[in-house]
C-alpha positions, 0 to 999 in steps of 0.5 A: 167324531163331530164336536157338540157344545153343551148349550144347556144354559148358554141361551139364558141371560147371565146373572148381572155382573157388578159392573152392570149393577153399578151402571143400571142406576145411571139410566133414568126413565126418560133416557131409557126410553129414548136410548133403548129405541136408539139401540133398535134403530142402530140395528135396523140401520145395519140391517139396511146396509147388510141387505143392500150390500149382500148377494144371497136371495135370502139376504136380499129379501130381508131374512137376516138377524142383527143384534147387540149383546152385552159383554157377557154375550146376552142379547140386549137389542135386536132388529126384528127379523129372524128371531132364531139367530138372535137367540142362538147367537149368544152361544158362540159369543159366550163360547168366544168369551170362555175359550178365546178371551184369555187365550194368548194365541187367539185373544179378543181385540178391538176390530176382530171379526169372528165367523161361525156356522157350525150347528152345534156351536149356535147355528141352526144348521150349516147354511146359517153363517154368523159374523161377530165383532166385539165392542171396545171402549178404550181397553174395555170389552163392553159388548158385541155385535152379530149379523147372521144370515142363511147362506144358500151354499155350504159345499155340501154333497148337493148345492143349496146348503140343505142336501136331502141326501146327507146321511151324516154331518160330513155330507153337509159341507162347511163346519166352521167353529168360531174362529177369527177371520179378520183383524183391525176391521179387515178380513184376512184375504187368505182366510176368505179365499180359503172359505170361498174355495169350499163352496160352489158359489164363491162370489156370493159367499165372499160378498155376504161375508163382507156384508156381515162384517160391514153390518157389525162395524156399523153397529159398533160405529153408531154405538160409540157415536150415538150412545157411548159418545153422548151418555158415556160407556157406563150409561151404555152398559147400564142401558143394555142390562136394563133392557134385559131386565125390563123384558125379564120382569114384565115377562115373569109378571105376565106369566104369573097372571096365567093359571097354573096347569099342564097342557099337552099336545102331540104332533106327527110328521109323515116323512123325515126322508125321501120316503115316507114314515111316521115320527112324533114329537110330544110337548108337555108344558107345565106352568107354575108361578112365574116359570114355564117348562117345555118338556119334549120327552116322548119324541121319536129317536133321531133318524140315521138315514137323512138330515132331518134331525135337529139340536135342542138349542134350535128348538129353544130358539124356535120357541122364541118365534112364538115368545117374541112374535106373539106371547111377549110381542109388546116386550123388547126381544132380549135375553130377558124375555126367555128367562121364565122358560125352561126345557127338557129333551131326550138325548138321541131324539129327533130334537136332541140329536147326536153330534154326528147327526145330519141336521141340514133339513131338520129345521123345516121338518123335525124342528118345525114340529116343536114350532107348531106344538107351542102355539097349540099348548099356549093357546090353551093356557091363554084362552081363560086369562085376560091374555086371550087376544094373544091366542093364535093358531100356528103358521102352516106347514113350512113351504118347501124351499127351491134350491138350485145350482149350476151356471147362470146366464153370464156363465158364473157359478150359482148355488142357493136357496130361493126365498119366494115360497118361504116369504109368502106363507100365510099366517095363522088365524087369531080369536078375532080375525083371519090370518094374514095372506102371504104374511111372510116367513114364520122365522122372519115375519118382516121378510119380503117377496123380492122383485121378480125382474131383479131376481130373474136378472141375476139368477138363471130362471124365470117366473111363470107366476107367483102372484095368485092366491092358492085357493083352499090353501089355508085352514078352514075355521070361524076365522081362517088361516092366511093363504099362500100362492103357487110359484112356477119356475122355469130355467131361462137362458141356460140349458139346465139347472140342478134343483131340489127341495126339502119339507115335511108334511106331504101327506097330511099337515103336522100342525093343528088348528085351534078350537075346532079349526082345520089345520092348513092344507098340504099341497102337491109338488108338481113338475112338468118335463119337456113342456111347450111353454117357450112355444106358447110364450113366443106365440101369444101372451093370451095362451100363457097360464097364470096359475097352477089350476090352469096347469093341472085342470086344463093342461094349458101346457103340454108335457109330462106332468109329475105329482111328487113329494115336496122332498125332492132329491136333487136332479137336473131340470132342463130348459123346457122343464117347469117346477111348481113350488107351493107357498102354504097357508096358515092354521085356523081358529074355531068351528067352521059352521060359525064362520060369517057367511058373508066372509065365505062369499067374499073369499069366493069372490077373491078366489081364496075359497072354492065353491066345493069348500063353501058348500061342503065344509062351511055349509053356506047357501048362496046365489051362484051368480051374485055370490050373496049369501042366503043367511036363513038358508045357511042357518038351516043347512048348518043345523042339518049338518049338526044333526048329522054330526050327532048321528055320526058320533060314538061314545068315546069308550067305544071309539077308544077300544077299537082305536087301541087295537089298530097298529100301522104297518111296520114300514110306516113306523120304522122311524117312530121308535117303540109303538105306541110310545116312541 
């Protein structure tokens, strides 16, 4: 049976120790501003080292987490990259303190290097691999450093670390609880070899393990030189505690300014497996005084036939995506910012699965339902406060990651996950502006799109395209969501690869727009088997298609076109096959008929909006030659549409009576739980 750690409160800041209380008073205001920033810069420097030393594509794109933690294991400073790992990183640190600090067979000493990737011990899923090192001053443990990364291979039943075929945790590869992989600032070669032997890409795994350790060591070195060396160890201890307390006090003060109330939203997902089936995630947010409770009761039960479950600490860490990015965007991302929040889950549900459940794909499916619901509930809370400017629509449906395995063009084994689709998602709209196009990854807003030529040099594929906005790829509204792109992959200089992808939200989007805005669109996954692209490439670049529309509408490349689910079980992809992966857009804010007509025509010119959408959704009248909006005719067209809406409307009681008689087919709700409430 799998091990499941009780993570109920391990993500919350610990009560201050007497040592910390004694040291906080040593930190004066001016020094606090300087040295709190210095801690951030120490983490940022470690991030650069981590990225430049590592091998995985997610790492080289910046999808990493670097943090400095107190001696008790509370997050005190961080590089603003992937928030999830920064929050859950507290769990294995606190476990190490509790289980190993006074254990004579293990212990914790200066130069120790710990490793963990077990999801129930603070990971999100098995691919999330974490290195942890203690900070000592003389003989005293004064802090911890952490470096985390989504590794593209775990030795699961499929390559890429996120096997759609996994039924239980035993199909998902490496499950390492926190253990000591190095001592005296050196990795132990026997353990490194043992770990590398568990995966399909031992080179990548070993290089990235060394990069994690190097990043942690650099943070330790800088803390000793730049903080402790200049201001003393007591100052360092007080500095970390004050950084946590500052975020805690400011966060509670902001929460007090919001109106007390209860805010609810359901979210639905159309698939938690290779076939379709409805599940629900329910969120009730209760705000009272300076505390907020997020209650996920009413969520569908865990699914036994796929890796689409998740654990409650993942959802808690997922809420930090919203709390750190938007709600408390002007506060340091420390454990203190999470102090005003409490959480309620139903054991055995999709969001609080059992220890043996498969969870590798849950973060991009069931977990994302929670990440969508939080902006929806909080926007309602923020709307009638002075913090209205922080109301933001959610990121859109998560883009499906492209996972692969095989031999590269140099004959070396490779397996991993490509960052392209994830790091080019469109962001949600705000109450005063459109969402950013290709903004990044909702988990990692600082992630980048890696250089195409650099990627092609290392990995056995070529990009057909990945730089064209995908029209109507976003939510429509007064302010639209940001848009993403479509990416075309094709094996190159190899006869074949094994490829797959995983994602939820195939038939309908799980997230919602805000205040009348539309949710972001879903997108088809398309494959072209046996294409003639190589012949076109050899003949003339003029014939090469540069976006998905040329392929789908004009059939610019010959071959067998297959439109399929974005949950793609792993399969061989031959050298003349093409895989298209969408990078999806963000949700919108506000009524579509209130959008400035000039913004609609600007999107038409940029290819972000199609004429059909301008005509039928936004009801904008414009000159088809100049694309100049006719404001007077547009106003008349919109008034006419409002009248049509009134005519289509029905009294709510009449609608509800009919609606409550409806029931989906049993096949659709086989994973839902008891209908209508799970």
